[in-house]
BALOBA-1460 file (C-alpha; in Angstrom, 3 decimals):
// residues 274
<rec num="1" residu="x" x="-66.442" y="-56.335" z="132.574"/>
<rec num="2" residu="x" x="-67.202" y="-59.909" z="131.466"/>
<rec num="3" residu="x" x="-64.404" y="-59.759" z="128.858"/>
<rec num="4" residu="x" x="-61.981" y="-58.355" z="131.415"/>
<rec num="5" residu="x" x="-62.940" y="-61.016" z="133.941"/>
<rec num="6" residu="x" x="-62.249" y="-63.716" z="131.376"/>
<rec num="7" residu="x" x="-58.797" y="-62.263" z="130.783"/>
<rec num="8" residu="x" x="-58.113" y="-62.321" z="134.513"/>
<rec num="9" residu="x" x="-59.079" y="-65.984" z="134.667"/>
<rec num="10" residu="x" x="-56.473" y="-66.980" z="132.075"/>
<rec num="11" residu="x" x="-53.970" y="-69.317" z="133.797"/>
<rec num="12" residu="x" x="-51.049" y="-67.645" z="132.044"/>
<rec num="13" residu="x" x="-52.361" y="-64.123" z="132.450"/>
<rec num="14" residu="x" x="-49.812" y="-61.539" z="133.565"/>
<rec num="15" residu="x" x="-52.040" y="-58.609" z="134.534"/>
<rec num="16" residu="x" x="-50.478" y="-57.136" z="137.660"/>
<rec num="17" residu="x" x="-52.289" y="-53.796" z="137.931"/>
<rec num="18" residu="x" x="-55.873" y="-52.875" z="137.049"/>
<rec num="19" residu="x" x="-57.045" y="-49.254" z="137.102"/>
<rec num="20" residu="x" x="-60.839" y="-49.021" z="136.837"/>
<rec num="21" residu="x" x="-61.409" y="-45.738" z="138.636"/>
<rec num="22" residu="x" x="-64.045" y="-43.317" z="137.346"/>
<rec num="23" residu="x" x="-65.696" y="-45.788" z="134.953"/>
<rec num="24" residu="x" x="-69.338" y="-45.610" z="136.082"/>
<rec num="25" residu="x" x="-69.127" y="-49.177" z="137.380"/>
<rec num="26" residu="x" x="-72.010" y="-50.438" z="139.526"/>
<rec num="27" residu="x" x="-72.441" y="-53.335" z="141.927"/>
<rec num="28" residu="x" x="-73.654" y="-55.570" z="139.080"/>
<rec num="29" residu="x" x="-70.217" y="-55.287" z="137.459"/>
<rec num="30" residu="x" x="-68.523" y="-56.679" z="140.537"/>
<rec num="31" residu="x" x="-70.004" y="-60.186" z="140.240"/>
<rec num="32" residu="x" x="-67.799" y="-61.120" z="137.280"/>
<rec num="33" residu="x" x="-64.783" y="-59.384" z="138.754"/>
<rec num="34" residu="x" x="-65.118" y="-61.184" z="142.100"/>
<rec num="35" residu="x" x="-65.252" y="-64.562" z="140.386"/>
<rec num="36" residu="x" x="-62.017" y="-63.756" z="138.543"/>
<rec num="37" residu="x" x="-60.247" y="-62.453" z="141.665"/>
<rec num="38" residu="x" x="-60.845" y="-65.758" z="143.425"/>
<rec num="39" residu="x" x="-58.687" y="-67.579" z="140.871"/>
<rec num="40" residu="x" x="-56.252" y="-64.928" z="139.629"/>
<rec num="41" residu="x" x="-52.790" y="-65.083" z="141.196"/>
<rec num="42" residu="x" x="-51.031" y="-62.259" z="139.359"/>
<rec num="43" residu="x" x="-53.163" y="-59.168" z="140.062"/>
<rec num="44" residu="x" x="-51.719" y="-57.185" z="142.976"/>
<rec num="45" residu="x" x="-53.066" y="-53.647" z="142.422"/>
<rec num="46" residu="x" x="-56.769" y="-52.828" z="141.948"/>
<rec num="47" residu="x" x="-58.244" y="-49.323" z="141.766"/>
<rec num="48" residu="x" x="-62.060" y="-49.168" z="141.819"/>
<rec num="49" residu="x" x="-62.311" y="-45.596" z="143.073"/>
<rec num="50" residu="x" x="-64.995" y="-43.097" z="142.080"/>
<rec num="51" residu="x" x="-67.555" y="-45.633" z="140.903"/>
<rec num="52" residu="x" x="-71.041" y="-46.536" z="142.151"/>
<rec num="53" residu="x" x="-70.329" y="-49.899" z="143.734"/>
<rec num="54" residu="x" x="-72.041" y="-48.905" z="146.980"/>
<rec num="55" residu="x" x="-72.360" y="-51.297" z="149.933"/>
<rec num="56" residu="x" x="-73.635" y="-54.241" z="147.891"/>
<rec num="57" residu="x" x="-70.633" y="-54.123" z="145.567"/>
<rec num="58" residu="x" x="-68.108" y="-53.861" z="148.404"/>
<rec num="59" residu="x" x="-69.797" y="-56.740" z="150.226"/>
<rec num="60" residu="x" x="-69.240" y="-58.944" z="147.169"/>
<rec num="61" residu="x" x="-65.660" y="-57.777" z="146.863"/>
<rec num="62" residu="x" x="-65.049" y="-58.582" z="150.536"/>
<rec num="63" residu="x" x="-65.954" y="-62.202" z="149.874"/>
<rec num="64" residu="x" x="-63.263" y="-62.346" z="147.170"/>
<rec num="65" residu="x" x="-60.701" y="-60.910" z="149.584"/>
<rec num="66" residu="x" x="-61.348" y="-63.806" z="151.964"/>
<rec num="67" residu="x" x="-60.266" y="-66.278" z="149.282"/>
<rec num="68" residu="x" x="-56.702" y="-67.500" z="149.778"/>
<rec num="69" residu="x" x="-56.081" y="-67.311" z="146.028"/>
<rec num="70" residu="x" x="-56.720" y="-63.560" z="145.959"/>
<rec num="71" residu="x" x="-53.325" y="-61.800" z="145.911"/>
<rec num="72" residu="x" x="-54.423" y="-58.149" z="145.907"/>
<rec num="73" residu="x" x="-51.882" y="-56.033" z="147.807"/>
<rec num="74" residu="x" x="-53.144" y="-52.519" z="147.049"/>
<rec num="75" residu="x" x="-56.860" y="-51.743" z="146.907"/>
<rec num="76" residu="x" x="-58.476" y="-48.348" z="146.286"/>
<rec num="77" residu="x" x="-62.137" y="-48.104" z="147.295"/>
<rec num="78" residu="x" x="-62.420" y="-44.339" z="147.604"/>
<rec num="79" residu="x" x="-65.579" y="-42.434" z="146.578"/>
<rec num="80" residu="x" x="-67.768" y="-45.513" z="146.172"/>
<rec num="81" residu="x" x="-70.805" y="-44.221" z="148.110"/>
<rec num="82" residu="x" x="-70.333" y="-46.903" z="150.753"/>
<rec num="83" residu="x" x="-71.442" y="-46.627" z="154.390"/>
<rec num="84" residu="x" x="-70.745" y="-48.331" z="157.704"/>
<rec num="85" residu="x" x="-73.039" y="-51.220" z="156.702"/>
<rec num="86" residu="x" x="-70.373" y="-52.650" z="154.381"/>
<rec num="87" residu="x" x="-67.581" y="-52.156" z="156.926"/>
<rec num="88" residu="x" x="-68.464" y="-55.360" z="158.800"/>
<rec num="89" residu="x" x="-67.998" y="-57.503" z="155.677"/>
<rec num="90" residu="x" x="-64.792" y="-55.711" z="154.769"/>
<rec num="91" residu="x" x="-63.374" y="-56.039" z="158.281"/>
<rec num="92" residu="x" x="-64.099" y="-59.760" z="158.292"/>
<rec num="93" residu="x" x="-62.015" y="-60.034" z="155.120"/>
<rec num="94" residu="x" x="-59.186" y="-57.935" z="156.585"/>
<rec num="95" residu="x" x="-58.926" y="-60.279" z="159.553"/>
<rec num="96" residu="x" x="-58.142" y="-63.262" z="157.325"/>
<rec num="97" residu="x" x="-56.547" y="-61.785" z="154.203"/>
<rec num="98" residu="x" x="-52.767" y="-62.295" z="154.191"/>
<rec num="99" residu="x" x="-51.815" y="-60.259" z="151.110"/>
<rec num="100" residu="x" x="-53.578" y="-56.867" z="151.373"/>
<rec num="101" residu="x" x="-51.172" y="-54.155" z="152.539"/>
<rec num="102" residu="x" x="-52.583" y="-50.851" z="151.251"/>
<rec num="103" residu="x" x="-56.269" y="-49.865" z="151.609"/>
<rec num="104" residu="x" x="-57.888" y="-46.542" z="150.636"/>
<rec num="105" residu="x" x="-61.453" y="-45.909" z="151.841"/>
<rec num="106" residu="x" x="-61.453" y="-42.122" z="151.572"/>
<rec num="107" residu="x" x="-64.483" y="-40.000" z="150.759"/>
<rec num="108" residu="x" x="-67.060" y="-42.536" z="151.872"/>
<rec num="109" residu="x" x="-69.633" y="-42.204" z="154.664"/>
<rec num="110" residu="x" x="-68.241" y="-44.831" z="157.023"/>
<rec num="111" residu="x" x="-68.811" y="-42.648" z="160.085"/>
<rec num="112" residu="x" x="-67.914" y="-43.553" z="163.653"/>
<rec num="113" residu="x" x="-69.411" y="-47.037" z="163.565"/>
<rec num="114" residu="x" x="-67.469" y="-47.941" z="160.429"/>
<rec num="115" residu="x" x="-64.213" y="-46.670" z="161.914"/>
<rec num="116" residu="x" x="-64.795" y="-48.623" z="165.126"/>
<rec num="117" residu="x" x="-65.150" y="-51.817" z="163.093"/>
<rec num="118" residu="x" x="-62.028" y="-51.047" z="161.073"/>
<rec num="119" residu="x" x="-59.940" y="-50.232" z="164.136"/>
<rec num="120" residu="x" x="-60.957" y="-53.540" z="165.730"/>
<rec num="121" residu="x" x="-59.855" y="-55.361" z="162.567"/>
<rec num="122" residu="x" x="-56.451" y="-53.654" z="162.771"/>
<rec num="123" residu="x" x="-55.886" y="-55.225" z="166.178"/>
<rec num="124" residu="x" x="-56.391" y="-58.729" z="164.789"/>
<rec num="125" residu="x" x="-53.007" y="-60.473" z="164.282"/>
<rec num="126" residu="x" x="-54.277" y="-61.748" z="160.939"/>
<rec num="127" residu="x" x="-54.677" y="-58.222" z="159.550"/>
<rec num="128" residu="x" x="-51.576" y="-57.223" z="157.547"/>
<rec num="129" residu="x" x="-52.590" y="-53.684" z="156.538"/>
<rec num="130" residu="x" x="-49.564" y="-51.370" z="156.463"/>
<rec num="131" residu="x" x="-51.184" y="-48.279" z="154.942"/>
<rec num="132" residu="x" x="-54.734" y="-47.143" z="155.684"/>
<rec num="133" residu="x" x="-56.253" y="-44.008" z="154.150"/>
<rec num="134" residu="x" x="-59.427" y="-42.724" z="155.830"/>
<rec num="135" residu="x" x="-59.553" y="-39.132" z="154.611"/>
<rec num="136" residu="x" x="-62.946" y="-37.402" z="154.832"/>
<rec num="137" residu="x" x="-65.086" y="-40.350" z="155.918"/>
<rec num="138" residu="x" x="-67.289" y="-38.505" z="158.407"/>
<rec num="139" residu="x" x="-66.013" y="-39.736" z="161.744"/>
<rec num="140" residu="x" x="-65.512" y="-37.617" z="164.839"/>
<rec num="141" residu="x" x="-63.666" y="-37.537" z="168.138"/>
<rec num="142" residu="x" x="-66.320" y="-39.744" z="169.785"/>
<rec num="143" residu="x" x="-64.690" y="-42.890" z="168.384"/>
<rec num="144" residu="x" x="-61.126" y="-41.696" z="168.952"/>
<rec num="145" residu="x" x="-60.562" y="-43.752" z="172.105"/>
<rec num="146" residu="x" x="-61.390" y="-47.037" z="170.392"/>
<rec num="147" residu="x" x="-59.183" y="-46.191" z="167.420"/>
<rec num="148" residu="x" x="-56.243" y="-45.136" z="169.598"/>
<rec num="149" residu="x" x="-56.519" y="-48.321" z="171.662"/>
<rec num="150" residu="x" x="-56.396" y="-50.512" z="168.592"/>
<rec num="151" residu="x" x="-53.586" y="-48.530" z="166.989"/>
<rec num="152" residu="x" x="-51.502" y="-49.226" z="170.070"/>
<rec num="153" residu="x" x="-51.636" y="-52.958" z="169.418"/>
<rec num="154" residu="x" x="-51.407" y="-53.061" z="165.606"/>
<rec num="155" residu="x" x="-48.201" y="-54.825" z="164.610"/>
<rec num="156" residu="x" x="-48.408" y="-54.000" z="160.893"/>
<rec num="157" residu="x" x="-49.761" y="-50.444" z="160.400"/>
<rec num="158" residu="x" x="-47.080" y="-47.994" z="159.238"/>
<rec num="159" residu="x" x="-49.047" y="-45.216" z="157.517"/>
<rec num="160" residu="x" x="-52.372" y="-43.756" z="158.688"/>
<rec num="161" residu="x" x="-54.153" y="-40.861" z="156.982"/>
<rec num="162" residu="x" x="-57.100" y="-39.262" z="158.776"/>
<rec num="163" residu="x" x="-57.213" y="-35.914" z="156.987"/>
<rec num="164" residu="x" x="-60.409" y="-33.834" z="156.774"/>
<rec num="165" residu="x" x="-62.332" y="-35.466" z="159.613"/>
<rec num="166" residu="x" x="-63.795" y="-33.665" z="162.639"/>
<rec num="167" residu="x" x="-61.436" y="-34.950" z="165.308"/>
<rec num="168" residu="x" x="-60.240" y="-31.893" z="167.260"/>
<rec num="169" residu="x" x="-57.751" y="-31.974" z="170.146"/>
<rec num="170" residu="x" x="-59.197" y="-35.020" z="171.912"/>
<rec num="171" residu="x" x="-58.185" y="-37.161" z="168.947"/>
<rec num="172" residu="x" x="-54.635" y="-35.852" z="169.043"/>
<rec num="173" residu="x" x="-54.311" y="-36.492" z="172.766"/>
<rec num="174" residu="x" x="-55.503" y="-40.070" z="172.334"/>
<rec num="175" residu="x" x="-53.242" y="-40.534" z="169.312"/>
<rec num="176" residu="x" x="-50.392" y="-39.358" z="171.486"/>
<rec num="177" residu="x" x="-51.139" y="-42.145" z="173.949"/>
<rec num="178" residu="x" x="-51.097" y="-44.651" z="171.091"/>
<rec num="179" residu="x" x="-47.792" y="-43.326" z="169.747"/>
<rec num="180" residu="x" x="-46.147" y="-43.741" z="173.132"/>
<rec num="181" residu="x" x="-46.978" y="-47.438" z="173.174"/>
<rec num="182" residu="x" x="-43.887" y="-49.495" z="172.382"/>
<rec num="183" residu="x" x="-45.962" y="-51.765" z="170.135"/>
<rec num="184" residu="x" x="-46.986" y="-48.893" z="167.856"/>
<rec num="185" residu="x" x="-45.012" y="-49.053" z="164.582"/>
<rec num="186" residu="x" x="-46.445" y="-45.902" z="162.968"/>
<rec num="187" residu="x" x="-44.075" y="-44.117" z="160.579"/>
<rec num="188" residu="x" x="-46.431" y="-41.604" z="158.959"/>
<rec num="189" residu="x" x="-49.453" y="-39.941" z="160.565"/>
<rec num="190" residu="x" x="-51.530" y="-37.431" z="158.595"/>
<rec num="191" residu="x" x="-53.933" y="-35.173" z="160.495"/>
<rec num="192" residu="x" x="-54.491" y="-32.269" z="158.112"/>
<rec num="193" residu="x" x="-57.629" y="-30.189" z="158.646"/>
<rec num="194" residu="x" x="-58.943" y="-32.056" z="161.673"/>
<rec num="195" residu="x" x="-59.361" y="-29.070" z="164.023"/>
<rec num="196" residu="x" x="-56.182" y="-29.276" z="166.113"/>
<rec num="197" residu="x" x="-55.217" y="-26.333" z="168.358"/>
<rec num="198" residu="x" x="-52.333" y="-25.250" z="170.601"/>
<rec num="199" residu="x" x="-53.741" y="-27.193" z="173.566"/>
<rec num="200" residu="x" x="-52.643" y="-30.540" z="172.148"/>
<rec num="201" residu="x" x="-49.167" y="-29.722" z="170.842"/>
<rec num="202" residu="x" x="-47.271" y="-30.623" z="174.035"/>
<rec num="203" residu="x" x="-48.909" y="-34.042" z="174.222"/>
<rec num="204" residu="x" x="-48.090" y="-34.661" z="170.577"/>
<rec num="205" residu="x" x="-44.471" y="-33.536" z="170.885"/>
<rec num="206" residu="x" x="-43.976" y="-35.762" z="173.925"/>
<rec num="207" residu="x" x="-45.498" y="-38.745" z="172.123"/>
<rec num="208" residu="x" x="-43.422" y="-38.273" z="168.973"/>
<rec num="209" residu="x" x="-40.242" y="-38.062" z="171.031"/>
<rec num="210" residu="x" x="-41.132" y="-41.396" z="172.621"/>
<rec num="211" residu="x" x="-42.000" y="-43.087" z="169.314"/>
<rec num="212" residu="x" x="-38.834" y="-43.950" z="167.420"/>
<rec num="213" residu="x" x="-40.510" y="-45.312" z="164.253"/>
<rec num="214" residu="x" x="-42.383" y="-42.070" z="163.442"/>
<rec num="215" residu="x" x="-40.614" y="-40.178" z="160.657"/>
<rec num="216" residu="x" x="-43.295" y="-37.803" z="159.383"/>
<rec num="217" residu="x" x="-46.476" y="-36.090" z="160.663"/>
<rec num="218" residu="x" x="-48.742" y="-33.923" z="158.523"/>
<rec num="219" residu="x" x="-50.382" y="-31.255" z="160.703"/>
<rec num="220" residu="x" x="-51.378" y="-28.820" z="157.960"/>
<rec num="221" residu="x" x="-54.614" y="-26.805" z="157.804"/>
<rec num="222" residu="x" x="-55.177" y="-26.750" z="161.554"/>
<rec num="223" residu="x" x="-55.320" y="-23.940" z="164.148"/>
<rec num="224" residu="x" x="-51.801" y="-23.880" z="165.611"/>
<rec num="225" residu="x" x="-50.543" y="-20.397" z="166.528"/>
<rec num="226" residu="x" x="-47.245" y="-19.000" z="167.777"/>
<rec num="227" residu="x" x="-48.003" y="-20.565" z="171.172"/>
<rec num="228" residu="x" x="-47.139" y="-23.919" z="169.607"/>
<rec num="229" residu="x" x="-43.855" y="-22.762" z="168.077"/>
<rec num="230" residu="x" x="-41.595" y="-23.483" z="171.119"/>
<rec num="231" residu="x" x="-42.827" y="-27.067" z="171.468"/>
<rec num="232" residu="x" x="-42.628" y="-27.671" z="167.707"/>
<rec num="233" residu="x" x="-39.185" y="-26.073" z="167.596"/>
<rec num="234" residu="x" x="-37.886" y="-28.400" z="170.299"/>
<rec num="235" residu="x" x="-39.457" y="-31.430" z="168.666"/>
<rec num="236" residu="x" x="-38.025" y="-30.695" z="165.223"/>
<rec num="237" residu="x" x="-34.607" y="-29.810" z="166.566"/>
<rec num="238" residu="x" x="-34.151" y="-32.690" z="168.995"/>
<rec num="239" residu="x" x="-36.046" y="-35.625" z="167.499"/>
<rec num="240" residu="x" x="-33.404" y="-37.196" z="165.287"/>
<rec num="241" residu="x" x="-35.690" y="-39.726" z="163.603"/>
<rec num="242" residu="x" x="-37.903" y="-37.010" z="162.105"/>
<rec num="243" residu="x" x="-37.463" y="-36.741" z="158.317"/>
<rec num="244" residu="x" x="-40.318" y="-34.372" z="157.512"/>
<rec num="245" residu="x" x="-43.103" y="-32.376" z="159.104"/>
<rec num="246" residu="x" x="-45.860" y="-30.445" z="157.298"/>
<rec num="247" residu="x" x="-47.334" y="-27.374" z="158.965"/>
<rec num="248" residu="x" x="-48.871" y="-25.540" z="156.017"/>
<rec num="249" residu="x" x="-51.781" y="-23.145" z="156.476"/>
<rec num="250" residu="x" x="-51.906" y="-22.928" z="160.243"/>
<rec num="251" residu="x" x="-52.202" y="-19.632" z="162.142"/>
<rec num="252" residu="x" x="-48.566" y="-18.801" z="162.773"/>
<rec num="253" residu="x" x="-47.474" y="-15.184" z="162.510"/>
<rec num="254" residu="x" x="-44.814" y="-14.217" z="159.993"/>
<rec num="255" residu="x" x="-42.172" y="-14.383" z="162.740"/>
<rec num="256" residu="x" x="-43.468" y="-17.759" z="163.913"/>
<rec num="257" residu="x" x="-43.141" y="-19.167" z="160.431"/>
<rec num="258" residu="x" x="-39.610" y="-17.773" z="160.152"/>
<rec num="259" residu="x" x="-38.587" y="-19.541" z="163.376"/>
<rec num="260" residu="x" x="-39.861" y="-22.853" z="162.059"/>
<rec num="261" residu="x" x="-38.416" y="-22.399" z="158.571"/>
<rec num="262" residu="x" x="-34.969" y="-21.874" z="160.070"/>
<rec num="263" residu="x" x="-35.069" y="-25.522" z="161.117"/>
<rec num="264" residu="x" x="-35.395" y="-26.691" z="157.512"/>
<rec num="265" residu="x" x="-32.309" y="-28.742" z="156.621"/>
<rec num="266" residu="x" x="-30.648" y="-28.403" z="160.030"/>
<rec num="267" residu="x" x="-30.120" y="-32.078" z="159.296"/>
<rec num="268" residu="x" x="-29.428" y="-33.217" z="155.761"/>
<rec num="269" residu="x" x="-32.462" y="-35.525" z="155.655"/>
<rec num="270" residu="x" x="-34.947" y="-33.170" z="157.351"/>
<rec num="271" residu="x" x="-37.707" y="-31.215" z="155.580"/>
<rec num="272" residu="x" x="-39.791" y="-28.635" z="157.462"/>
<rec num="273" residu="x" x="-42.723" y="-27.367" z="155.376"/>
<rec num="274" residu="x" x="-44.523" y="-24.298" z="156.707"/>
């Protein structure tokens, strides 16, 4: 890592992307990297996923993100064994960083407290995150209200992935409230395998119809049955902004799936995946 850090410090260096995922890196490796990030102006993509940086490593990295010279735009921090304790440092950096647009924190144990901190950071006008991936981070419906409130006021967020968390219908109903807010700019919302049922589909369909920016929801691996087909049918048929919807592996009957598949390509730019 010391050799790599030296290369990043070179004034004429042209390294734009750095893929260090799955390299058995630890927090001690980050010290040299952080020093280089504070002076490097060319690196825009950094993947540190599936290493053992843990909270101490992410805390150090957060300090680098606060530096105005750091130009990272895409940052992958998935599967780093980090918890909510590093979220406060990271959120402080997000509130001041002007370059970071794409952040992946999947497969960490951030939990509800970590998500609450992140959602508050999203509301800060200084936060420029456009894509946030929070798949399988161990948060539940109990923090859904805070997240939905902050999503309503985020001016930058376009893509949000919350797959494989235990959210259930309450999360969808609160998300629906956020989507209806005219300030919400969400284009893609992924809620695969979060425990959604038929009871929330009407709220979701109503919200999507009111949210012109939304072009694609992923609702796969949930518990929707044929009771949801009429509402989904109307949404897909009438909402002209919709470009794709994913409904794989729900609990539709064969006939229910046929009804939904018939809507595939009713518009040239529409994809319905069942």
